[in-house]
N, CA and C atoms as a LAMMPS dump frame, in Angstrom:
ITEM: TIMESTEP
0
ITEM: NUMBER OF ATOMS
186
ITEM: BOX BOUNDS ff ff ff
-5.0000000000000000e+02 5.0000000000000000e+02
-5.0000000000000000e+02 5.0000000000000000e+02
-5.0000000000000000e+02 5.0000000000000000e+02
ITEM: ATOMS id mol type element x y z
1 1 1 N 345.753 -150.75 -203.501
2 1 2 C 346.904 -151.636 -203.366
3 1 3 C 346.423 -153.085 -203.466
4 2 1 N 347.07 -153.86 -204.317
5 2 2 C 346.728 -155.269 -204.466
6 2 3 C 347.48 -156.101 -203.441
7 3 1 N 346.77 -157.02 -202.841
8 3 2 C 347.368 -157.911 -201.861
9 3 3 C 347.603 -159.271 -202.494
10 4 1 N 348.717 -159.88 -202.158
11 4 2 C 349.026 -161.221 -202.642
12 4 3 C 348.301 -162.206 -201.741
13 5 1 N 347.581 -163.132 -202.342
14 5 2 C 346.829 -164.138 -201.593
15 5 3 C 347.457 -165.517 -201.802
16 6 1 N 346.989 -166.479 -201.011
17 6 2 C 347.505 -167.836 -201.215
18 6 3 C 347.098 -168.369 -202.594
19 7 1 N 346.01 -167.863 -203.135
20 7 2 C 345.614 -168.259 -204.489
21 7 3 C 346.642 -167.781 -205.506
22 8 1 N 347.181 -166.578 -205.288
23 8 2 C 348.214 -166.054 -206.186
24 8 3 C 349.481 -166.906 -206.119
25 9 1 N 349.869 -167.289 -204.922
26 9 2 C 351.057 -168.127 -204.742
27 9 3 C 350.823 -169.49 -205.394
28 10 1 N 349.65 -170.056 -205.191
29 10 2 C 349.317 -171.359 -205.774
30 10 3 C 349.371 -171.292 -207.305
31 11 1 N 348.834 -170.223 -207.858
32 11 2 C 348.821 -170.068 -209.312
33 11 3 C 350.247 -169.949 -209.85
34 12 1 N 351.072 -169.179 -209.173
35 12 2 C 352.464 -168.989 -209.606
36 12 3 C 353.218 -170.326 -209.635
37 13 1 N 352.955 -171.169 -208.64
38 13 2 C 353.677 -172.44 -208.521
39 13 3 C 352.941 -173.616 -209.15
40 14 1 N 351.745 -173.355 -209.657
41 14 2 C 350.921 -174.41 -210.24
42 14 3 C 350.666 -175.531 -209.222
43 15 1 N 350.306 -175.104 -208.005
44 15 2 C 349.982 -176.032 -206.918
45 15 3 C 348.576 -175.727 -206.415
46 16 1 N 348.013 -176.656 -205.681
47 16 2 C 346.688 -176.455 -205.101
48 16 3 C 346.781 -175.474 -203.927
49 17 1 N 345.719 -174.72 -203.737
50 17 2 C 345.647 -173.789 -202.604
51 17 3 C 345.822 -174.558 -201.291
52 18 1 N 345.286 -175.754 -201.224
53 18 2 C 345.415 -176.548 -199.997
54 18 3 C 346.875 -176.888 -199.696
55 19 1 N 347.676 -177.101 -200.729
56 19 2 C 349.099 -177.373 -200.529
57 19 3 C 349.799 -176.137 -199.969
58 20 1 N 349.464 -174.976 -200.497
59 20 2 C 350.041 -173.72 -200.009
60 20 3 C 349.655 -173.526 -198.545
61 21 1 N 348.405 -173.775 -198.238
62 21 2 C 347.914 -173.631 -196.866
63 21 3 C 348.645 -174.568 -195.911
64 22 1 N 348.851 -175.804 -196.328
65 22 2 C 349.569 -176.753 -195.473
66 22 3 C 350.994 -176.288 -195.205
67 23 1 N 351.63 -175.71 -196.198
68 23 2 C 352.996 -175.198 -196.01
69 23 3 C 353.001 -174.045 -195.004
70 24 1 N 352.046 -173.137 -195.135
71 24 2 C 351.981 -171.985 -194.227
72 24 3 C 351.639 -172.401 -192.807
73 25 1 N 350.871 -173.468 -192.666
74 25 2 C 350.439 -173.91 -191.337
75 25 3 C 351.314 -175.018 -190.765
76 26 1 N 352.454 -175.24 -191.405
77 26 2 C 353.47 -176.178 -190.918
78 26 3 C 352.919 -177.591 -190.698
79 27 1 N 352.162 -178.072 -191.661
80 27 2 C 351.631 -179.434 -191.585
81 27 3 C 352.708 -180.435 -191.968
82 28 1 N 352.584 -181.627 -191.458
83 28 2 C 353.605 -182.653 -191.645
84 28 3 C 353.54 -183.347 -193.001
85 29 1 N 352.413 -183.259 -193.694
86 29 2 C 352.215 -184.045 -194.918
87 29 3 C 352.63 -183.308 -196.195
88 30 1 N 353.706 -182.555 -196.114
89 30 2 C 354.212 -181.839 -197.278
90 30 3 C 355.734 -181.992 -197.287
91 31 1 N 356.282 -182.236 -198.461
92 31 2 C 357.733 -182.421 -198.571
93 31 3 C 358.469 -181.151 -198.159
94 32 1 N 359.608 -181.343 -197.538
95 32 2 C 360.416 -180.216 -197.07
96 32 3 C 360.789 -179.289 -198.237
97 33 1 N 361.157 -179.87 -199.366
98 33 2 C 361.557 -179.083 -200.533
99 33 3 C 360.388 -178.25 -201.063
100 34 1 N 359.211 -178.841 -201.078
101 34 2 C 358.023 -178.137 -201.55
102 34 3 C 357.693 -176.975 -200.617
103 35 1 N 357.756 -177.226 -199.318
104 35 2 C 357.477 -176.185 -198.34
105 35 3 C 358.458 -175.027 -198.486
106 36 1 N 359.722 -175.349 -198.633
107 36 2 C 360.74 -174.299 -198.789
108 36 3 C 360.493 -173.473 -200.042
109 37 1 N 360.123 -174.131 -201.146
110 37 2 C 359.829 -173.421 -202.385
111 37 3 C 358.628 -172.498 -202.211
112 38 1 N 357.59 -172.996 -201.56
113 38 2 C 356.381 -172.19 -201.331
114 38 3 C 356.707 -170.972 -200.482
115 39 1 N 357.408 -171.171 -199.381
116 39 2 C 357.723 -170.053 -198.493
117 39 3 C 358.634 -169.03 -199.168
118 40 1 N 359.592 -169.508 -199.95
119 40 2 C 360.489 -168.606 -200.672
120 40 3 C 359.71 -167.791 -201.697
121 41 1 N 358.877 -168.458 -202.462
122 41 2 C 358.087 -167.783 -203.491
123 41 3 C 357.122 -166.778 -202.867
124 42 1 N 356.469 -167.171 -201.785
125 42 2 C 355.527 -166.27 -201.112
126 42 3 C 356.235 -165.009 -200.623
127 43 1 N 357.418 -165.179 -200.081
128 43 2 C 358.197 -164.025 -199.612
129 43 3 C 358.577 -163.124 -200.778
130 44 1 N 359.037 -163.724 -201.852
131 44 2 C 359.413 -162.954 -203.046
132 44 3 C 358.224 -162.185 -203.619
133 45 1 N 357.038 -162.778 -203.525
134 45 2 C 355.829 -162.133 -204.057
135 45 3 C 355.275 -161.078 -203.107
136 46 1 N 355.782 -161.043 -201.879
137 46 2 C 355.291 -160.073 -200.905
138 46 3 C 354.058 -160.539 -200.153
139 47 1 N 353.867 -161.844 -200.073
140 47 2 C 352.709 -162.39 -199.35
141 47 3 C 352.864 -162.161 -197.85
142 48 1 N 351.78 -161.72 -197.242
143 48 2 C 351.695 -161.595 -195.787
144 48 3 C 350.352 -162.164 -195.368
145 49 1 N 350.328 -163.056 -194.379
146 49 2 C 349.056 -163.63 -193.946
147 49 3 C 348.107 -162.555 -193.43
148 50 1 N 346.844 -162.766 -193.663
149 50 2 C 345.815 -161.856 -193.181
150 50 3 C 345.303 -162.401 -191.857
151 51 1 N 345.686 -161.788 -190.723
152 51 2 C 345.286 -162.333 -189.424
153 51 3 C 343.767 -162.341 -189.223
154 52 1 N 343.078 -161.392 -189.81
155 52 2 C 341.623 -161.349 -189.662
156 52 3 C 340.976 -162.528 -190.395
157 53 1 N 341.496 -162.86 -191.557
158 53 2 C 340.952 -164.003 -192.304
159 53 3 C 341.151 -165.286 -191.516
160 54 1 N 342.282 -165.436 -190.889
161 54 2 C 342.532 -166.642 -190.096
162 54 3 C 341.552 -166.722 -188.934
163 55 1 N 341.271 -165.589 -188.296
164 55 2 C 340.319 -165.579 -187.184
165 55 3 C 338.925 -165.961 -187.655
166 56 1 N 338.538 -165.475 -188.811
167 56 2 C 337.217 -165.804 -189.351
168 56 3 C 337.149 -167.296 -189.654
169 57 1 N 338.212 -167.822 -190.254
170 57 2 C 338.22 -169.24 -190.618
171 57 3 C 338.249 -170.159 -189.41
172 58 1 N 338.804 -169.704 -188.303
173 58 2 C 338.846 -170.533 -187.107
174 58 3 C 337.746 -170.161 -186.12
175 59 1 N 336.917 -169.195 -186.504
176 59 2 C 335.772 -168.748 -185.697
177 59 3 C 336.209 -168.214 -184.33
178 60 1 N 337.367 -167.573 -184.293
179 60 2 C 337.87 -166.989 -183.052
180 60 3 C 337.952 -165.467 -183.197
181 61 1 N 336.854 -164.871 -183.566
182 61 2 C 336.836 -163.432 -183.802
183 61 3 C 336.852 -162.661 -182.489
184 62 1 N 336.176 -163.162 -181.473
185 62 2 C 336.08 -162.424 -180.21
186 62 3 C 336.87 -163.093 -179.121
């Protein structure tokens, strides 16, 4: 089974991965319209965050 990643969403929208990440993490430095488009597209593509990846990236595994 193929999983949709933030890279896939970024490629679909022709945006940087960092922009997609900011939208998912509710950062203030992204336009409301852009965030809504990203979240809508991610949902349509079947994107689901990987909780384990987030733990690894924040070093909170244990």
